[in-house]
C-alpha positions as CSV (number, residue, x, y, z in Angstrom):
1,X,30.9,61.7,-0.1
2,X,29.7,61.8,3.5
3,X,27.2,59.1,4.5
4,X,24.5,59.9,7.1
5,X,22.3,57.2,8.6
6,X,18.7,58.4,9.1
7,X,16.2,56.8,11.4
8,X,13.2,58.3,13.3
9,X,9.7,57.6,14.6
10,X,11.0,54.4,16.3
11,X,11.4,53.0,19.8
12,X,13.9,55.5,21.4
13,X,15.8,52.6,23.0
14,X,17.0,51.5,19.6
15,X,19.3,54.5,19.3
16,X,21.7,53.0,21.9
17,X,22.3,50.2,19.4
18,X,22.0,52.1,16.2
19,X,24.6,54.8,16.9
20,X,27.5,52.5,17.6
21,X,26.4,50.2,14.8
22,X,26.4,53.1,12.3
23,X,29.8,54.2,13.4
24,X,31.2,50.6,13.2
25,X,29.7,50.2,9.7
26,X,31.6,53.3,8.5
27,X,28.8,55.9,8.4
28,X,30.2,59.4,8.9
29,X,27.1,60.9,10.5
30,X,23.8,60.2,12.2
31,X,20.7,62.4,11.4
32,X,18.8,63.7,14.5
33,X,15.4,65.0,13.5
34,X,13.0,67.2,15.5
35,X,9.3,67.5,16.1
36,X,8.2,69.6,19.1
37,X,4.5,69.0,19.5
38,X,1.7,67.3,17.6
39,X,-1.6,69.2,17.4
40,X,-4.7,67.1,17.5
41,X,-6.4,69.3,14.9
42,X,-4.6,71.3,12.2
43,X,-5.3,72.4,8.6
44,X,-1.5,72.9,7.8
45,X,-0.1,70.8,5.0
46,X,3.2,69.0,5.3
47,X,5.4,70.4,2.6
48,X,7.8,67.4,2.1
49,X,5.4,64.6,1.1
50,X,3.6,64.6,-2.2
51,X,0.1,64.4,-0.6
52,X,0.8,66.8,2.3
53,X,-0.6,64.1,4.6
54,X,0.1,64.4,8.3
55,X,-1.0,61.0,9.5
56,X,2.6,60.1,10.5
57,X,2.4,62.6,13.4
58,X,2.3,61.5,17.1
59,X,5.2,59.2,16.7
60,X,8.1,59.0,19.2
61,X,10.7,61.7,18.8
62,X,13.3,62.6,21.5
63,X,14.5,66.2,21.8
64,X,17.5,66.5,19.3
65,X,20.0,68.0,21.8
66,X,19.2,65.2,24.3
67,X,19.4,62.5,21.6
68,X,22.6,63.7,20.1
69,X,24.2,63.9,23.5
70,X,23.0,60.3,24.3
71,X,24.4,58.9,21.2
72,X,27.7,60.9,21.4
73,X,28.3,59.2,24.8
74,X,28.1,55.8,23.1
75,X,30.4,56.6,20.2
76,X,33.8,58.1,19.5
77,X,34.0,59.5,16.0
78,X,30.6,59.6,14.2
79,X,29.1,63.0,13.8
80,X,25.5,64.1,14.6
81,X,23.5,66.4,12.3
82,X,20.2,67.8,13.5
83,X,17.8,67.4,10.6
84,X,16.6,70.1,11.3
85,X,16.1,72.0,14.6
86,X,13.3,74.6,14.2
87,X,15.5,77.5,15.1
88,X,12.9,80.2,14.3
89,X,10.6,79.1,17.1
90,X,13.3,79.4,19.8
91,X,15.2,82.0,21.7
92,X,18.5,82.2,19.9
93,X,20.6,82.6,23.0
94,X,19.1,79.5,24.6
95,X,19.6,77.7,21.2
96,X,23.2,78.7,21.1
97,X,23.7,77.4,24.7
98,X,22.2,74.0,23.8
99,X,24.1,73.7,20.6
100,X,27.4,74.7,22.1
101,X,26.9,72.2,24.9
102,X,26.3,69.3,22.6
103,X,29.3,70.3,20.4
104,X,31.5,70.4,23.5
105,X,30.3,67.2,25.1
106,X,30.7,65.4,21.7
107,X,34.2,66.7,21.1
108,X,33.2,68.8,18.0
109,X,31.1,66.1,16.5
110,X,27.9,68.2,16.3
111,X,26.6,69.8,13.1
112,X,23.8,72.2,13.7
113,X,21.1,71.8,11.0
114,X,18.5,74.4,11.4
115,X,15.4,75.5,9.5
116,X,12.0,77.2,9.7
117,X,9.1,75.2,11.0
118,X,6.2,74.7,8.5
119,X,3.7,74.7,11.4
120,X,2.2,78.0,12.6
121,X,1.2,76.3,15.9
122,X,4.9,75.7,16.7
123,X,5.5,79.5,16.7
124,X,2.3,80.2,18.7
125,X,3.0,77.6,21.3
126,X,6.6,78.7,21.7
127,X,5.7,82.4,21.9
128,X,7.3,83.5,18.7
129,X,5.6,85.4,15.8
130,X,5.0,83.6,12.6
131,X,5.4,86.8,10.6
132,X,8.9,87.8,9.5
133,X,10.3,84.5,10.6
134,X,12.8,84.3,7.8
135,X,14.4,87.7,8.6
136,X,14.4,86.8,12.3
137,X,16.2,83.5,11.6
138,X,18.9,85.3,9.7
139,X,19.7,87.2,12.8
140,X,19.4,84.1,14.9
141,X,22.1,82.3,12.9
142,X,24.4,85.3,13.4
143,X,23.8,85.2,17.1
144,X,24.3,81.4,17.4
145,X,27.5,81.6,15.4
146,X,28.8,84.6,17.4
147,X,28.1,83.1,20.8
148,X,29.4,79.7,19.9
149,X,32.6,81.2,18.6
150,X,33.7,82.2,22.2
151,X,34.6,85.4,23.9
152,X,32.4,88.4,24.4
153,X,29.7,89.0,21.8
154,X,27.1,91.7,21.3
155,X,24.4,92.1,18.7
156,X,22.4,95.0,17.5
157,X,19.8,94.0,14.8
158,X,16.2,94.7,13.8
159,X,14.8,91.9,16.1
160,X,17.5,91.3,18.7
161,X,19.6,93.8,20.5
162,X,21.9,93.1,23.5
163,X,25.3,94.1,24.8
164,X,28.4,92.0,25.4
165,X,27.7,88.5,26.7
166,X,29.4,85.1,26.5
167,X,28.6,81.4,27.0
168,X,31.0,78.9,28.5
169,X,32.1,76.4,27.4
170,X,32.2,76.6,23.6
171,X,33.5,74.1,21.1
172,X,37.2,74.2,20.3
173,X,36.4,74.2,16.5
174,X,33.8,76.2,14.6
175,X,30.4,74.5,14.8
176,X,29.0,74.0,11.3
177,X,25.6,75.5,10.8
178,X,23.6,73.9,7.9
179,X,20.3,75.2,6.7
180,X,17.2,73.4,5.4
181,X,14.3,74.5,3.3
182,X,13.3,74.3,-0.4
183,X,12.0,77.8,-1.1
184,X,14.1,80.3,-3.0
185,X,14.5,82.3,0.2
186,X,15.7,79.3,2.1
187,X,18.3,78.4,-0.6
188,X,19.5,82.0,-0.5
189,X,19.7,81.9,3.3
190,X,21.7,78.7,3.2
191,X,24.1,80.1,0.6
192,X,24.7,83.4,2.4
193,X,24.5,82.4,6.1
194,X,25.2,78.7,6.3
195,X,28.0,76.3,6.0
196,X,25.8,74.0,4.0
197,X,22.3,73.0,2.9
198,X,20.2,70.0,3.8
199,X,17.6,68.6,1.5
200,X,14.3,67.5,3.1
201,X,13.2,65.0,0.5
202,X,9.9,65.1,-1.4
203,X,9.4,64.9,-5.2
204,X,12.5,63.2,-6.7
205,X,12.2,65.3,-9.8
206,X,12.7,68.5,-7.9
207,X,16.1,67.7,-6.5
208,X,18.2,68.6,-9.6
209,X,16.4,72.0,-10.0
210,X,17.0,72.7,-6.3
211,X,20.7,71.9,-6.6
212,X,21.0,74.0,-9.8
213,X,19.3,77.0,-8.2
214,X,21.5,76.7,-5.1
215,X,24.6,76.8,-7.2
216,X,23.2,79.6,-9.2
217,X,22.7,81.7,-6.1
218,X,26.1,80.9,-4.7
219,X,27.7,81.9,-7.9
220,X,25.7,85.2,-8.2
221,X,26.5,86.1,-4.6
222,X,30.2,85.4,-5.0
223,X,30.4,82.6,-2.4
224,X,30.8,79.6,-4.7
225,X,34.4,79.0,-3.6
226,X,33.5,79.0,0.1
227,X,33.5,75.5,1.7
228,X,29.9,74.3,1.6
229,X,28.2,71.0,2.4
230,X,25.2,69.7,0.5
231,X,23.3,66.7,2.0
232,X,20.5,65.2,0.1
233,X,17.9,62.4,0.2
234,X,17.9,60.5,-3.1
235,X,17.5,56.9,-4.3
236,X,20.8,57.5,-6.2
237,X,22.5,57.1,-2.8
238,X,21.9,53.3,-3.1
239,X,24.3,52.6,-6.0
240,X,27.8,53.6,-7.0
241,X,26.7,55.1,-10.3
242,X,24.1,57.1,-8.5
243,X,26.6,58.4,-6.0
244,X,28.8,59.6,-8.8
245,X,25.9,61.4,-10.4
246,X,25.2,63.2,-7.2
247,X,28.8,64.1,-6.8
248,X,28.8,65.6,-10.3
249,X,26.0,67.9,-9.1
250,X,28.0,69.1,-6.2
251,X,26.4,66.9,-3.5
252,X,28.8,66.2,-0.6
253,X,26.6,64.0,1.6
254,X,23.6,61.6,1.4
255,X,21.0,60.5,3.9
256,X,20.6,56.8,4.0
257,X,17.7,55.0,5.7
258,X,16.1,51.6,5.2
259,X,12.4,52.2,5.7
260,X,9.8,54.9,5.0
261,X,9.4,56.7,8.4
262,X,6.1,58.2,7.1
263,X,4.6,54.7,6.8
264,X,3.4,53.7,10.3
265,X,3.4,50.0,9.2
266,X,7.2,50.0,9.2
267,X,7.5,51.4,12.7
268,X,8.0,47.9,14.2
269,X,11.0,47.1,12.1
270,X,13.4,45.3,14.5
271,X,16.7,47.0,15.3
272,X,18.6,43.9,14.2
273,X,17.2,44.3,10.7
274,X,18.3,47.9,10.6
275,X,21.8,47.0,11.7
276,X,21.9,44.2,9.1
277,X,20.8,46.7,6.4
278,X,23.4,49.3,7.3
279,X,26.1,46.7,7.3
280,X,25.1,45.4,3.8
281,X,25.0,49.0,2.5
282,X,28.4,49.7,4.0
283,X,29.8,46.6,2.2
284,X,28.2,47.3,-1.1
285,X,28.5,51.1,-1.3
286,X,30.6,52.8,1.3
287,X,33.5,50.4,1.1
288,X,33.6,50.6,-2.7
289,X,34.2,54.4,-2.8
């Protein structure tokens, strides 16, 4: 089981303390979320909270490529997983350059978690069409993987078409690309195009059906034997029996945090309390496995 520490919507200065502390406590990975802009007015519903409430917006969030690089410079072995970068609102070549740069500077400690944005305004503000976003992202993943693999790469698809180009430098190991999303199309995209799937939380009763459907797709598409990471948010992560239940369902990683980031009243939690909580968790769970 891989343990990923998750924290967001906090004073950005805390990450200089949290990243080394997570590494020292024995966490394998650090989650790096993304939010690009916050609209003052929007009717869009947030898909990963039961109420769809968006009152948590307008909280501090550093660009994930910048934050991962910052924390990589302060650590030596912990990995960084973007959770998740909104790939579909970006130019895929620029995204590949950013991801490859972080992977190189972190010495192959970067896992590129990507997904579709649920916000139409993200697409509009970044100059990308909201329509056919899923099909476009399929091509984007191929482009990112191809460019980050090194050498000359060309692509001829429905949405992107270019001749041989390269980026330099690229990581010395393949950069894992993990996909988020709970829809059937997202699960299929993860199974067919990704090195893993990342769960975004939400209703706890929906996790098991999502895991079962993901495995069903992987089996039907003949890719079940391919190495594949599955990272989830679950209260089962806080106990040894729960960890074993998740492992029995094919889960390979859990996100662990010690406050509800969607609750603004917890935003002032001192960094010392977070470090103490992660150390206690490491002693009671990580070290026992």
